[in-house]
PyMOL Python script that loads the backbone (N, CA, C, O; Angstrom):
from pymol import cmd

cmd.read_pdbstr("""\
ATOM      1  N   MET A   1      16.495  -0.937  -4.468  1.00  0.00           N
ATOM      2  CA  MET A   1      15.419  -1.253  -4.003  1.00  0.00           C
ATOM      3  C   MET A   1      16.086  -2.636  -2.542  1.00  0.00           C
ATOM      4  O   MET A   1      16.844  -3.606  -2.563  1.00  0.00           O
ATOM      5  N   LYS A   2      15.227  -1.914  -1.454  1.00  0.00           N
ATOM      6  CA  LYS A   2      15.921  -3.136  -0.381  1.00  0.00           C
ATOM      7  C   LYS A   2      15.226  -4.189  -0.587  1.00  0.00           C
ATOM      8  O   LYS A   2      14.364  -4.253  -1.464  1.00  0.00           O
ATOM      9  N   GLY A   3      15.598  -5.362   0.395  1.00  0.00           N
ATOM     10  CA  GLY A   3      14.518  -6.986   0.300  1.00  0.00           C
ATOM     11  C   GLY A   3      13.439  -6.515   0.642  1.00  0.00           C
ATOM     12  O   GLY A   3      12.459  -6.890  -0.002  1.00  0.00           O
ATOM     13  N   LYS A   4      13.272  -5.709   1.566  1.00  0.00           N
ATOM     14  CA  LYS A   4      11.946  -5.629   2.370  1.00  0.00           C
ATOM     15  C   LYS A   4      10.932  -4.879   1.608  1.00  0.00           C
ATOM     16  O   LYS A   4       9.750  -5.100   1.870  1.00  0.00           O
ATOM     17  N   HIS A   5      11.205  -4.118   0.803  1.00  0.00           N
ATOM     18  CA  HIS A   5      10.007  -3.450  -0.654  1.00  0.00           C
ATOM     19  C   HIS A   5      10.275  -4.673  -1.653  1.00  0.00           C
ATOM     20  O   HIS A   5       9.314  -5.009  -2.344  1.00  0.00           O
ATOM     21  N   ARG A   6      11.389  -5.322  -1.793  1.00  0.00           N
ATOM     22  CA  ARG A   6      10.725  -6.211  -2.603  1.00  0.00           C
ATOM     23  C   ARG A   6      10.041  -7.288  -2.537  1.00  0.00           C
ATOM     24  O   ARG A   6       9.498  -7.794  -3.520  1.00  0.00           O
ATOM     25  N   LYS A   7       9.993  -7.786  -1.289  1.00  0.00           N
ATOM     26  CA  LYS A   7       9.255  -8.884  -0.618  1.00  0.00           C
ATOM     27  C   LYS A   7       7.682  -7.923  -0.711  1.00  0.00           C
ATOM     28  O   LYS A   7       6.627  -8.480  -1.014  1.00  0.00           O
ATOM     29  N   THR A   8       7.737  -6.981  -0.513  1.00  0.00           N
ATOM     30  CA  THR A   8       6.325  -6.131  -0.165  1.00  0.00           C
ATOM     31  C   THR A   8       5.934  -6.323  -1.646  1.00  0.00           C
ATOM     32  O   THR A   8       4.834  -6.831  -1.864  1.00  0.00           O
ATOM     33  N   LEU A   9       6.805  -5.931  -2.806  1.00  0.00           N
ATOM     34  CA  LEU A   9       6.200  -5.833  -3.861  1.00  0.00           C
ATOM     35  C   LEU A   9       5.743  -7.182  -4.451  1.00  0.00           C
ATOM     36  O   LEU A   9       4.787  -7.272  -5.221  1.00  0.00           O
ATOM     37  N   GLU A  10       6.555  -8.313  -4.001  1.00  0.00           N
ATOM     38  CA  GLU A  10       6.440  -9.740  -4.454  1.00  0.00           C
ATOM     39  C   GLU A  10       4.784 -10.179  -3.974  1.00  0.00           C
ATOM     40  O   GLU A  10       4.128 -10.893  -4.732  1.00  0.00           O
ATOM     41  N   ALA A  11       4.164  -9.664  -2.601  1.00  0.00           N
ATOM     42  CA  ALA A  11       3.240 -10.106  -2.027  1.00  0.00           C
ATOM     43  C   ALA A  11       2.116  -9.451  -2.551  1.00  0.00           C
ATOM     44  O   ALA A  11       1.010  -9.977  -2.672  1.00  0.00           O
ATOM     45  N   ILE A  12       2.422  -8.234  -2.881  1.00  0.00           N
ATOM     46  CA  ILE A  12       0.988  -7.127  -3.566  1.00  0.00           C
ATOM     47  C   ILE A  12       0.738  -7.697  -4.839  1.00  0.00           C
ATOM     48  O   ILE A  12      -0.431  -7.620  -5.218  1.00  0.00           O
ATOM     49  N   PHE A  13       1.659  -8.325  -5.691  1.00  0.00           N
ATOM     50  CA  PHE A  13       0.891  -8.952  -7.047  1.00  0.00           C
ATOM     51  C   PHE A  13       1.136 -10.243  -6.768  1.00  0.00           C
ATOM     52  O   PHE A  13       1.921 -10.710  -7.593  1.00  0.00           O
ATOM     53  N   SER A  14       0.707 -11.213  -5.745  1.00  0.00           N
ATOM     54  CA  SER A  14       1.343 -12.517  -5.745  1.00  0.00           C
ATOM     55  C   SER A  14      -0.480 -13.147  -5.882  1.00  0.00           C
ATOM     56  O   SER A  14      -1.363 -12.460  -5.369  1.00  0.00           O
ATOM     57  N   LYS A  15      -0.801 -14.321  -6.526  1.00  0.00           N
ATOM     58  CA  LYS A  15      -2.035 -14.512  -6.558  1.00  0.00           C
ATOM     59  C   LYS A  15      -2.084 -15.754  -5.769  1.00  0.00           C
ATOM     60  O   LYS A  15      -1.119 -16.476  -6.019  1.00  0.00           O
ATOM     61  N   PRO A  16      -3.143 -16.378  -4.634  1.00  0.00           N
ATOM     62  CA  PRO A  16      -4.257 -15.560  -4.469  1.00  0.00           C
ATOM     63  C   PRO A  16      -3.775 -14.090  -3.601  1.00  0.00           C
ATOM     64  O   PRO A  16      -2.628 -14.157  -3.160  1.00  0.00           O
ATOM     65  N   THR A  17      -4.416 -12.973  -3.355  1.00  0.00           N
ATOM     66  CA  THR A  17      -3.834 -12.297  -2.871  1.00  0.00           C
ATOM     67  C   THR A  17      -4.104 -12.479  -1.282  1.00  0.00           C
ATOM     68  O   THR A  17      -5.123 -12.761  -0.652  1.00  0.00           O
ATOM     69  N   LYS A  18      -2.626 -12.172  -0.857  1.00  0.00           N
ATOM     70  CA  LYS A  18      -2.330 -12.431   0.703  1.00  0.00           C
ATOM     71  C   LYS A  18      -3.143 -11.405   1.604  1.00  0.00           C
ATOM     72  O   LYS A  18      -3.504 -10.355   1.071  1.00  0.00           O
ATOM     73  N   ALA A  19      -3.379 -11.587   2.621  1.00  0.00           N
ATOM     74  CA  ALA A  19      -4.340 -11.316   3.848  1.00  0.00           C
ATOM     75  C   ALA A  19      -3.914 -10.251   5.050  1.00  0.00           C
ATOM     76  O   ALA A  19      -4.483  -9.548   5.885  1.00  0.00           O
ATOM     77  N   ASN A  20      -2.269 -10.632   4.530  1.00  0.00           N
ATOM     78  CA  ASN A  20      -1.340 -10.144   5.686  1.00  0.00           C
ATOM     79  C   ASN A  20      -0.243  -8.947   5.644  1.00  0.00           C
ATOM     80  O   ASN A  20       0.477  -8.536   6.554  1.00  0.00           O
ATOM     81  N   ILE A  21      -0.359  -8.481   4.164  1.00  0.00           N
ATOM     82  CA  ILE A  21       0.409  -7.245   4.242  1.00  0.00           C
ATOM     83  C   ILE A  21      -0.135  -5.806   4.513  1.00  0.00           C
ATOM     84  O   ILE A  21      -1.105  -5.160   4.116  1.00  0.00           O
ATOM     85  N   LYS A  22       1.045  -5.555   5.472  1.00  0.00           N
ATOM     86  CA  LYS A  22       1.161  -4.427   6.228  1.00  0.00           C
ATOM     87  C   LYS A  22       0.826  -2.947   5.809  1.00  0.00           C
ATOM     88  O   LYS A  22       1.778  -2.232   5.496  1.00  0.00           O
ATOM     89  N   PHE A  23      -0.461  -2.424   5.777  1.00  0.00           N
ATOM     90  CA  PHE A  23      -0.498  -1.006   4.954  1.00  0.00           C
ATOM     91  C   PHE A  23       0.743  -0.142   5.359  1.00  0.00           C
ATOM     92  O   PHE A  23       0.935   0.628   4.419  1.00  0.00           O
ATOM     93  N   ARG A  24       1.450   0.021   6.109  1.00  0.00           N
ATOM     94  CA  ARG A  24       2.493   0.746   6.658  1.00  0.00           C
ATOM     95  C   ARG A  24       3.496   0.208   5.416  1.00  0.00           C
ATOM     96  O   ARG A  24       4.003   1.068   4.696  1.00  0.00           O
ATOM     97  N   ASP A  25       3.773  -1.167   5.173  1.00  0.00           N
ATOM     98  CA  ASP A  25       4.813  -1.492   4.482  1.00  0.00           C
ATOM     99  C   ASP A  25       4.265  -0.721   2.937  1.00  0.00           C
ATOM    100  O   ASP A  25       5.025  -0.107   2.189  1.00  0.00           O
ATOM    101  N   ILE A  26       3.128  -0.880   2.752  1.00  0.00           N
ATOM    102  CA  ILE A  26       2.488  -0.225   1.060  1.00  0.00           C
ATOM    103  C   ILE A  26       3.306   1.357   1.234  1.00  0.00           C
ATOM    104  O   ILE A  26       4.099   1.674   0.347  1.00  0.00           O
ATOM    105  N   GLU A  27       3.095   2.194   2.269  1.00  0.00           N
ATOM    106  CA  GLU A  27       3.362   3.141   2.209  1.00  0.00           C
ATOM    107  C   GLU A  27       4.558   3.196   2.036  1.00  0.00           C
ATOM    108  O   GLU A  27       4.783   4.045   1.174  1.00  0.00           O
ATOM    109  N   ILE A  28       5.374   2.782   2.364  1.00  0.00           N
ATOM    110  CA  ILE A  28       6.789   2.969   2.773  1.00  0.00           C
ATOM    111  C   ILE A  28       7.269   2.254   1.502  1.00  0.00           C
ATOM    112  O   ILE A  28       8.466   2.515   1.630  1.00  0.00           O
ATOM    113  N   LEU A  29       7.190   1.442   0.212  1.00  0.00           N
ATOM    114  CA  LEU A  29       7.234   0.862  -0.518  1.00  0.00           C
ATOM    115  C   LEU A  29       6.858   2.352  -1.642  1.00  0.00           C
ATOM    116  O   LEU A  29       7.580   2.863  -2.497  1.00  0.00           O
ATOM    117  N   ILE A  30       5.631   2.678  -1.256  1.00  0.00           N
ATOM    118  CA  ILE A  30       5.655   3.896  -2.627  1.00  0.00           C
ATOM    119  C   ILE A  30       6.240   4.976  -2.307  1.00  0.00           C
ATOM    120  O   ILE A  30       6.217   5.811  -3.212  1.00  0.00           O
ATOM    121  N   LYS A  31       6.856   5.350  -1.193  1.00  0.00           N
ATOM    122  CA  LYS A  31       8.042   6.437  -1.100  1.00  0.00           C
ATOM    123  C   LYS A  31       9.136   6.178  -1.678  1.00  0.00           C
ATOM    124  O   LYS A  31       9.720   6.938  -2.449  1.00  0.00           O
ATOM    125  N   ALA A  32       9.549   4.900  -1.288  1.00  0.00           N
ATOM    126  CA  ALA A  32      10.895   4.325  -1.684  1.00  0.00           C
ATOM    127  C   ALA A  32      11.189   4.239  -3.430  1.00  0.00           C
ATOM    128  O   ALA A  32      12.286   4.324  -3.982  1.00  0.00           O
ATOM    129  N   LEU A  33       9.653   4.016  -4.168  1.00  0.00           N
ATOM    130  CA  LEU A  33       9.897   4.413  -5.734  1.00  0.00           C
ATOM    131  C   LEU A  33       9.317   5.741  -5.978  1.00  0.00           C
ATOM    132  O   LEU A  33       8.596   5.998  -6.942  1.00  0.00           O
ATOM    133  N   GLY A  34       9.608   6.442  -5.206  1.00  0.00           N
ATOM    134  CA  GLY A  34       9.571   7.958  -5.476  1.00  0.00           C
ATOM    135  C   GLY A  34       8.098   8.304  -5.403  1.00  0.00           C
ATOM    136  O   GLY A  34       7.920   9.356  -6.016  1.00  0.00           O
ATOM    137  N   GLY A  35       7.099   7.881  -4.949  1.00  0.00           N
ATOM    138  CA  GLY A  35       6.054   8.389  -4.883  1.00  0.00           C
ATOM    139  C   GLY A  35       5.776   9.286  -3.621  1.00  0.00           C
ATOM    140  O   GLY A  35       6.660   9.857  -2.981  1.00  0.00           O
ATOM    141  N   GLU A  36       4.634   9.326  -3.390  1.00  0.00           N
ATOM    142  CA  GLU A  36       4.174  10.517  -2.287  1.00  0.00           C
ATOM    143  C   GLU A  36       2.733   9.840  -1.863  1.00  0.00           C
ATOM    144  O   GLU A  36       1.887   9.262  -2.546  1.00  0.00           O
ATOM    145  N   VAL A  37       2.808  10.183  -0.295  1.00  0.00           N
ATOM    146  CA  VAL A  37       1.781   9.563   0.722  1.00  0.00           C
ATOM    147  C   VAL A  37       1.527  10.841   1.140  1.00  0.00           C
ATOM    148  O   VAL A  37       2.401  11.593   1.572  1.00  0.00           O
ATOM    149  N   ARG A  38      -0.174  11.250   0.979  1.00  0.00           N
ATOM    150  CA  ARG A  38      -0.606  12.074   1.763  1.00  0.00           C
ATOM    151  C   ARG A  38      -1.582  12.060   2.381  1.00  0.00           C
ATOM    152  O   ARG A  38      -2.569  11.463   1.952  1.00  0.00           O
ATOM    153  N   GLU A  39      -1.595  12.767   3.664  1.00  0.00           N
ATOM    154  CA  GLU A  39      -2.571  12.360   4.936  1.00  0.00           C
ATOM    155  C   GLU A  39      -3.940  13.522   3.948  1.00  0.00           C
ATOM    156  O   GLU A  39      -3.934  14.548   3.267  1.00  0.00           O
ATOM    157  N   GLY A  40      -5.161  12.276   4.582  1.00  0.00           N
ATOM    158  CA  GLY A  40      -6.112  13.430   4.051  1.00  0.00           C
ATOM    159  C   GLY A  40      -7.263  13.537   5.387  1.00  0.00           C
ATOM    160  O   GLY A  40      -6.844  14.095   6.401  1.00  0.00           O
ATOM    161  N   SER A  41      -8.307  13.154   5.390  1.00  0.00           N
ATOM    162  CA  SER A  41      -9.186  13.355   6.727  1.00  0.00           C
ATOM    163  C   SER A  41      -9.335  12.249   7.183  1.00  0.00           C
ATOM    164  O   SER A  41      -9.399  11.301   6.401  1.00  0.00           O
ATOM    165  N   GLY A  42      -9.459  11.994   8.928  1.00  0.00           N
ATOM    166  CA  GLY A  42      -9.720  10.886   9.139  1.00  0.00           C
ATOM    167  C   GLY A  42      -8.624   9.513   8.722  1.00  0.00           C
ATOM    168  O   GLY A  42      -7.438   9.587   9.044  1.00  0.00           O
ATOM    169  N   SER A  43      -8.981   8.714   8.241  1.00  0.00           N
ATOM    170  CA  SER A  43      -8.195   7.893   8.037  1.00  0.00           C
ATOM    171  C   SER A  43      -7.437   7.548   6.626  1.00  0.00           C
ATOM    172  O   SER A  43      -6.633   6.650   6.374  1.00  0.00           O
ATOM    173  N   ARG A  44      -8.013   8.643   5.745  1.00  0.00           N
ATOM    174  CA  ARG A  44      -7.987   8.637   4.163  1.00  0.00           C
ATOM    175  C   ARG A  44      -6.477   8.706   4.143  1.00  0.00           C
ATOM    176  O   ARG A  44      -5.773   9.358   4.915  1.00  0.00           O
ATOM    177  N   VAL A  45      -6.145   8.054   3.297  1.00  0.00           N
ATOM    178  CA  VAL A  45      -4.577   9.048   2.527  1.00  0.00           C
ATOM    179  C   VAL A  45      -4.457   8.574   0.774  1.00  0.00           C
ATOM    180  O   VAL A  45      -4.728   7.577   0.104  1.00  0.00           O
ATOM    181  N   ALA A  46      -4.010   9.640   0.590  1.00  0.00           N
ATOM    182  CA  ALA A  46      -3.806   9.381  -1.119  1.00  0.00           C
ATOM    183  C   ALA A  46      -2.121   8.835  -1.499  1.00  0.00           C
ATOM    184  O   ALA A  46      -1.085   9.355  -1.085  1.00  0.00           O
ATOM    185  N   LEU A  47      -2.236   7.794  -2.287  1.00  0.00           N
ATOM    186  CA  LEU A  47      -1.410   7.304  -2.213  1.00  0.00           C
ATOM    187  C   LEU A  47      -1.279   7.629  -4.292  1.00  0.00           C
ATOM    188  O   LEU A  47      -2.160   7.530  -5.146  1.00  0.00           O
ATOM    189  N   GLU A  48       0.239   8.024  -4.425  1.00  0.00           N
ATOM    190  CA  GLU A  48       0.578   8.913  -5.724  1.00  0.00           C
ATOM    191  C   GLU A  48       1.925   8.087  -6.038  1.00  0.00           C
ATOM    192  O   GLU A  48       3.005   7.939  -5.466  1.00  0.00           O
ATOM    193  N   LEU A  49       1.331   7.620  -7.231  1.00  0.00           N
ATOM    194  CA  LEU A  49       2.870   7.156  -7.808  1.00  0.00           C
ATOM    195  C   LEU A  49       2.792   7.666  -9.116  1.00  0.00           C
ATOM    196  O   LEU A  49       1.715   8.178  -9.422  1.00  0.00           O
ATOM    197  N   SER A  50       4.053   7.635 -10.300  1.00  0.00           N
ATOM    198  CA  SER A  50       4.081   7.851 -11.817  1.00  0.00           C
ATOM    199  C   SER A  50       2.627   8.761 -11.978  1.00  0.00           C
ATOM    200  O   SER A  50       1.717   8.454 -12.747  1.00  0.00           O
ATOM    201  N   GLY A  51       2.631   9.486 -11.424  1.00  0.00           N
ATOM    202  CA  GLY A  51       1.042  10.597 -11.751  1.00  0.00           C
ATOM    203  C   GLY A  51      -0.306   9.523 -11.427  1.00  0.00           C
ATOM    204  O   GLY A  51      -1.474   9.762 -11.735  1.00  0.00           O
ATOM    205  N   THR A  52       0.021   8.721 -10.970  1.00  0.00           N
ATOM    206  CA  THR A  52      -1.530   8.153 -10.840  1.00  0.00           C
ATOM    207  C   THR A  52      -1.850   7.983  -9.141  1.00  0.00           C
ATOM    208  O   THR A  52      -1.031   7.579  -8.315  1.00  0.00           O
ATOM    209  N   ARG A  53      -3.014   8.329  -8.912  1.00  0.00           N
ATOM    210  CA  ARG A  53      -3.003   8.582  -7.696  1.00  0.00           C
ATOM    211  C   ARG A  53      -4.340   7.801  -6.978  1.00  0.00           C
ATOM    212  O   ARG A  53      -5.449   7.885  -7.507  1.00  0.00           O
ATOM    213  N   GLU A  54      -4.117   7.022  -5.701  1.00  0.00           N
ATOM    214  CA  GLU A  54      -5.322   6.303  -5.514  1.00  0.00           C
ATOM    215  C   GLU A  54      -5.667   6.741  -4.250  1.00  0.00           C
ATOM    216  O   GLU A  54      -4.855   7.440  -3.644  1.00  0.00           O
ATOM    217  N   TYR A  55      -6.745   6.451  -3.734  1.00  0.00           N
ATOM    218  CA  TYR A  55      -7.208   6.689  -2.029  1.00  0.00           C
ATOM    219  C   TYR A  55      -7.011   5.365  -1.385  1.00  0.00           C
ATOM    220  O   TYR A  55      -6.767   4.288  -1.929  1.00  0.00           O
ATOM    221  N   ALA A  56      -7.129   5.584  -0.389  1.00  0.00           N
ATOM    222  CA  ALA A  56      -7.389   4.160   0.515  1.00  0.00           C
ATOM    223  C   ALA A  56      -7.613   4.776   1.799  1.00  0.00           C
ATOM    224  O   ALA A  56      -7.204   5.927   1.953  1.00  0.00           O
ATOM    225  N   HIS A  57      -8.355   4.027   2.995  1.00  0.00           N
ATOM    226  CA  HIS A  57      -8.054   4.519   4.161  1.00  0.00           C
ATOM    227  C   HIS A  57      -7.490   3.340   5.056  1.00  0.00           C
ATOM    228  O   HIS A  57      -7.779   2.144   5.043  1.00  0.00           O
ATOM    229  N   ARG A  58      -6.683   3.983   5.760  1.00  0.00           N
ATOM    230  CA  ARG A  58      -5.755   2.941   6.688  1.00  0.00           C
ATOM    231  C   ARG A  58      -6.798   2.565   7.413  1.00  0.00           C
ATOM    232  O   ARG A  58      -7.834   3.171   7.684  1.00  0.00           O
ATOM    233  N   PRO A  59      -6.234   0.964   7.847  1.00  0.00           N
ATOM    234  CA  PRO A  59      -6.644  -0.249   8.199  1.00  0.00           C
ATOM    235  C   PRO A  59      -7.479   0.338   9.866  1.00  0.00           C
ATOM    236  O   PRO A  59      -7.268   1.503  10.204  1.00  0.00           O
ATOM    237  N   HIS A  60      -7.996  -0.185  10.386  1.00  0.00           N
ATOM    238  CA  HIS A  60      -8.087   0.671  12.183  1.00  0.00           C
ATOM    239  C   HIS A  60      -9.466  -1.162  12.556  1.00  0.00           C
ATOM    240  O   HIS A  60     -10.380  -1.637  11.882  1.00  0.00           O
ATOM    241  N   PRO A  61      -9.035  -1.441  13.501  1.00  0.00           N
ATOM    242  CA  PRO A  61      -7.913  -1.476  14.490  1.00  0.00           C
ATOM    243  C   PRO A  61      -6.830  -2.264  13.860  1.00  0.00           C
ATOM    244  O   PRO A  61      -5.702  -2.064  14.310  1.00  0.00           O
ATOM    245  N   GLY A  62      -6.964  -3.127  12.897  1.00  0.00           N
ATOM    246  CA  GLY A  62      -5.772  -3.780  12.422  1.00  0.00           C
ATOM    247  C   GLY A  62      -4.765  -3.099  12.263  1.00  0.00           C
ATOM    248  O   GLY A  62      -4.708  -1.964  12.736  1.00  0.00           O
ATOM    249  N   LYS A  63      -3.559  -3.744  11.431  1.00  0.00           N
ATOM    250  CA  LYS A  63      -2.539  -2.911  10.512  1.00  0.00           C
ATOM    251  C   LYS A  63      -2.471  -3.823   9.121  1.00  0.00           C
ATOM    252  O   LYS A  63      -1.559  -3.577   8.331  1.00  0.00           O
ATOM    253  N   GLU A  64      -3.184  -4.606   8.893  1.00  0.00           N
ATOM    254  CA  GLU A  64      -2.945  -5.392   7.771  1.00  0.00           C
ATOM    255  C   GLU A  64      -4.274  -4.522   6.524  1.00  0.00           C
ATOM    256  O   GLU A  64      -5.480  -4.376   6.725  1.00  0.00           O
ATOM    257  N   ALA A  65      -3.578  -4.159   5.482  1.00  0.00           N
ATOM    258  CA  ALA A  65      -4.391  -3.572   4.227  1.00  0.00           C
ATOM    259  C   ALA A  65      -5.387  -4.745   3.868  1.00  0.00           C
ATOM    260  O   ALA A  65      -4.895  -5.871   3.785  1.00  0.00           O
ATOM    261  N   LYS A  66      -6.395  -4.628   3.704  1.00  0.00           N
ATOM    262  CA  LYS A  66      -7.768  -5.248   3.452  1.00  0.00           C
ATOM    263  C   LYS A  66      -7.268  -5.948   1.800  1.00  0.00           C
ATOM    264  O   LYS A  66      -6.653  -5.272   0.975  1.00  0.00           O
ATOM    265  N   LYS A  67      -7.575  -7.032   1.625  1.00  0.00           N
ATOM    266  CA  LYS A  67      -7.565  -7.812   0.223  1.00  0.00           C
ATOM    267  C   LYS A  67      -7.859  -6.997  -0.918  1.00  0.00           C
ATOM    268  O   LYS A  67      -7.079  -6.782  -1.846  1.00  0.00           O
ATOM    269  N   TYR A  68      -9.278  -6.459  -0.778  1.00  0.00           N
ATOM    270  CA  TYR A  68      -9.873  -5.344  -2.186  1.00  0.00           C
ATOM    271  C   TYR A  68      -9.105  -4.369  -2.343  1.00  0.00           C
ATOM    272  O   TYR A  68      -9.029  -3.735  -3.396  1.00  0.00           O
ATOM    273  N   ILE A  69      -8.266  -4.069  -1.039  1.00  0.00           N
ATOM    274  CA  ILE A  69      -7.610  -2.569  -1.203  1.00  0.00           C
ATOM    275  C   ILE A  69      -6.311  -2.960  -1.661  1.00  0.00           C
ATOM    276  O   ILE A  69      -5.852  -2.054  -2.357  1.00  0.00           O
ATOM    277  N   VAL A  70      -5.569  -3.877  -1.567  1.00  0.00           N
ATOM    278  CA  VAL A  70      -4.463  -4.677  -2.563  1.00  0.00           C
ATOM    279  C   VAL A  70      -4.503  -4.906  -4.186  1.00  0.00           C
ATOM    280  O   VAL A  70      -3.636  -4.727  -5.042  1.00  0.00           O
ATOM    281  N   GLU A  71      -5.650  -5.303  -4.255  1.00  0.00           N
ATOM    282  CA  GLU A  71      -6.368  -6.032  -5.082  1.00  0.00           C
ATOM    283  C   GLU A  71      -6.475  -4.553  -6.190  1.00  0.00           C
ATOM    284  O   GLU A  71      -5.742  -4.593  -7.178  1.00  0.00           O
ATOM    285  N   LYS A  72      -7.108  -3.666  -6.059  1.00  0.00           N
ATOM    286  CA  LYS A  72      -7.373  -2.793  -6.710  1.00  0.00           C
ATOM    287  C   LYS A  72      -6.144  -2.182  -6.702  1.00  0.00           C
ATOM    288  O   LYS A  72      -6.174  -1.719  -7.842  1.00  0.00           O
ATOM    289  N   LYS A  73      -4.956  -1.800  -6.199  1.00  0.00           N
ATOM    290  CA  LYS A  73      -4.058  -1.463  -6.440  1.00  0.00           C
ATOM    291  C   LYS A  73      -3.104  -2.298  -7.356  1.00  0.00           C
ATOM    292  O   LYS A  73      -2.131  -1.720  -7.840  1.00  0.00           O
ATOM    293  N   SER A  74      -3.265  -3.290  -7.558  1.00  0.00           N
ATOM    294  CA  SER A  74      -2.173  -4.191  -8.394  1.00  0.00           C
ATOM    295  C   SER A  74      -2.455  -4.342 -10.028  1.00  0.00           C
ATOM    296  O   SER A  74      -1.686  -4.999 -10.729  1.00  0.00           O
TER     297      SER A  74
END
""", "prot")
cmd.dss("prot")
cmd.show_as("cartoon", "prot")
cmd.util.cbc("prot")
cmd.orient("prot")
């Protein structure tokens, strides 16, 4: 696991939840761990890892994942 992936993983599981985690970094981490990111309609994406699938919406206009999305995943 690369250092950037490790930092993203630490940020996801930190308490209190950080508000500056880029959604793209979460997608890259999932792919690096052998998961899959599939495009849905609009900004919806399916994040699948180890047989677990979660759905989320890409943030816009910003790049940071909403806190409630990160908390749901962790």
